[in-house]
RODOPA-65030 format. One line per field, with one value per atom (N, C-alpha, C): x, y, z; atom name; residue number from 1. Coordinates in steps of 0.05 Angstrom, whole numbers. Atoms other than C-alpha are relative to their C-alpha. Layout:
<rs>
X = X, ... $
Y = Y, ... $
Z = Z, ... $
zadren = CA, ... $
nuro = NUM, ... $
</rs>
This chain:
<rs>
X = 16, 0, 17, -17, 54, 17, -16, 96, -15, 17, 39, -5, 5, 25, 25, -26, 99, 4, -3, 100, -18, 19, 38, 9, -10, 66, 24, -23, 131, -9, 10, 93, -13, 13, 51, 21, -22, 114, 14, -14, 148, -17, 18, 87, -1, 0, 85, 26, -25, 159, 0, 1, 149, -18, 19, 89, 13, -12, 127, 23, -22, 189, -11, 12, 144, -12, 11, 108, 22, -23, 174, 13, -12, 202, -18, 18, 140, 1, -2, 144, 25, -26, 217, -3, 4, 199, -18, 20, 140, 12, -13, 182, 21, -21, 236, -11, 10, 190, -15, 13, 162, 18, -16, 185, 24, -23, 253, -7, 5, 257, 5, -4, 250, 20, -20, 302, -12, 12, 252, -4, 2, 248, 27, -26, 323, 13, -12, 337, -16, 14, 320, 11, -10, 325, 22, -23, 389, -4, 5, 363, 10, -12, 407, 8, -11, 433, -19, 15, 411, -22, 20, 374, -25, 23, 329, -16, 14, 313, -18, 16, 286, -16, 14, 257, -29, 28, 184, -5, 6, 149, 8, -7, 160, 30, -29, 235, 8, -6, 237, -6, 7, 201, 19, -20, 248, 26, -25, 309, -3, 4, 280, -1, 1, 266, 28, -28, 337, 16, -16, 366, -8, 8, 324, 9, -9, 349, 30, -29, 422, 5 $
Y = -24, 0, 25, -24, 50, 3, -1, 31, 11, -10, 45, 29, -28, 112, 16, -14, 132, 1, 1, 111, 21, -19, 152, 29, -27, 214, 8, -5, 208, 7, -5, 205, 27, -26, 265, 22, -20, 304, 3, -1, 285, 14, -13, 306, 30, -28, 373, 14, -11, 385, 2, -1, 368, 22, -21, 415, 28, -25, 472, 7, -4, 463, 6, -6, 461, 28, -28, 525, 21, -18, 559, 2, 1, 537, 15, -14, 562, 30, -29, 629, 12, -9, 637, 3, -1, 620, 23, -21, 668, 28, -27, 727, 5, -3, 714, 5, -2, 713, 27, -26, 783, 20, -20, 847, 9, -9, 875, 24, -22, 925, 27, -27, 998, 14, -14, 1048, 8, -8, 1072, -23, 22, 1002, -4, 6, 1000, 23, -22, 1068, 8, -9, 1098, 27, -25, 1165, -4, 3, 1175, 17, -12, 1195, -21, 20, 1159, 12, -9, 1163, 17, -18, 1219, 15, -14, 1254, -17, 18, 1193, -1, 0, 1194, 24, -25, 1265, 7, -6, 1261, -8, 8, 1259, -7, 9, 1238, 21, -22, 1307, 0, 1, 1303, -23, 23, 1234, 5, -6, 1257, 20, -20, 1317, -14, 14, 1272, -19, 18, 1222, 16, -17, 1278, 10, -9, 1305, -23, 23, 1235, -9, 9, 1219, 19, -19, 1282, -4, 4, 1259, -18 $
Z = 0, 0, 0, -2, 20, -25, 24, -40, -24, 22, -88, 3, -5, -56, -6, 6, -60, -30, 29, -134, -13, 11, -148, 5, -7, -112, -17, 17, -151, -29, 27, -217, -2, 0, -198, 1, -2, -178, -26, 26, -243, -21, 19, -283, 5, -6, -247, -9, 9, -261, -31, 30, -335, -9, 8, -339, 5, -7, -304, -20, 19, -349, -28, 25, -410, -2, 0, -391, 0, 0, -377, -27, 27, -444, -20, 18, -480, 5, -6, -444, -11, 11, -464, -30, 29, -536, -8, 6, -535, 2, -3, -510, -22, 20, -562, -28, 27, -622, -5, 2, -609, -15, 14, -643, 17, -15, -624, 18, -18, -568, -14, 9, -585, 19, -17, -558, 27, -25, -505, 19, -18, -477, 15, -11, -462, 14, -14, -433, 24, -24, -366, 7, -10, -334, 20, -18, -297, 25, -26, -229, 20, -18, -179, 27, -26, -108, 16, -18, -62, -16, 17, -120, -2, 1, -125, 26, -26, -51, 3, -3, -57, -25, 26, -128, 2, 3, -144, -30, 27, -208, -21, 18, -241, -5, 3, -228, -17, 17, -258, -29, 28, -321, -12, 10, -328, -7, 5, -322, -24, 23, -372, -26, 24, -422, -7, 5, -414, -11, 9, -423, -28, 27, -485, -22, 20, -519, -7, 4, -513, -24 $
zadren = N, CA, C, N, CA, C, N, CA, C, N, CA, C, N, CA, C, N, CA, C, N, CA, C, N, CA, C, N, CA, C, N, CA, C, N, CA, C, N, CA, C, N, CA, C, N, CA, C, N, CA, C, N, CA, C, N, CA, C, N, CA, C, N, CA, C, N, CA, C, N, CA, C, N, CA, C, N, CA, C, N, CA, C, N, CA, C, N, CA, C, N, CA, C, N, CA, C, N, CA, C, N, CA, C, N, CA, C, N, CA, C, N, CA, C, N, CA, C, N, CA, C, N, CA, C, N, CA, C, N, CA, C, N, CA, C, N, CA, C, N, CA, C, N, CA, C, N, CA, C, N, CA, C, N, CA, C, N, CA, C, N, CA, C, N, CA, C, N, CA, C, N, CA, C, N, CA, C, N, CA, C, N, CA, C, N, CA, C, N, CA, C, N, CA, C, N, CA, C, N, CA, C, N, CA, C, N, CA, C, N, CA, C, N, CA, C, N, CA, C, N, CA, C, N, CA, C, N, CA, C, N, CA, C, N, CA, C, N, CA, C, N, CA, C $
nuro = 1, 1, 1, 2, 2, 2, 3, 3, 3, 4, 4, 4, 5, 5, 5, 6, 6, 6, 7, 7, 7, 8, 8, 8, 9, 9, 9, 10, 10, 10, 11, 11, 11, 12, 12, 12, 13, 13, 13, 14, 14, 14, 15, 15, 15, 16, 16, 16, 17, 17, 17, 18, 18, 18, 19, 19, 19, 20, 20, 20, 21, 21, 21, 22, 22, 22, 23, 23, 23, 24, 24, 24, 25, 25, 25, 26, 26, 26, 27, 27, 27, 28, 28, 28, 29, 29, 29, 30, 30, 30, 31, 31, 31, 32, 32, 32, 33, 33, 33, 34, 34, 34, 35, 35, 35, 36, 36, 36, 37, 37, 37, 38, 38, 38, 39, 39, 39, 40, 40, 40, 41, 41, 41, 42, 42, 42, 43, 43, 43, 44, 44, 44, 45, 45, 45, 46, 46, 46, 47, 47, 47, 48, 48, 48, 49, 49, 49, 50, 50, 50, 51, 51, 51, 52, 52, 52, 53, 53, 53, 54, 54, 54, 55, 55, 55, 56, 56, 56, 57, 57, 57, 58, 58, 58, 59, 59, 59, 60, 60, 60, 61, 61, 61, 62, 62, 62, 63, 63, 63, 64, 64, 64, 65, 65, 65, 66, 66, 66, 67, 67, 67, 68, 68, 68, 69, 69, 69, 70, 70, 70 $
</rs>
């Protein structure tokens, strides 16, 4: 009885691992087949350090606008 239950639990665990790995592989494939990133996807405003601690949304947008003009 205990051996059969252990065997069943191992099969269920293996099935779950296979499903998770398959979903992960599909997600990786799905992200790679999309369009290439635009420049605005890969840049960020350069607000760092102490300036970031005291910045608000307006400061961030100003920094982003300055950075995108470079």
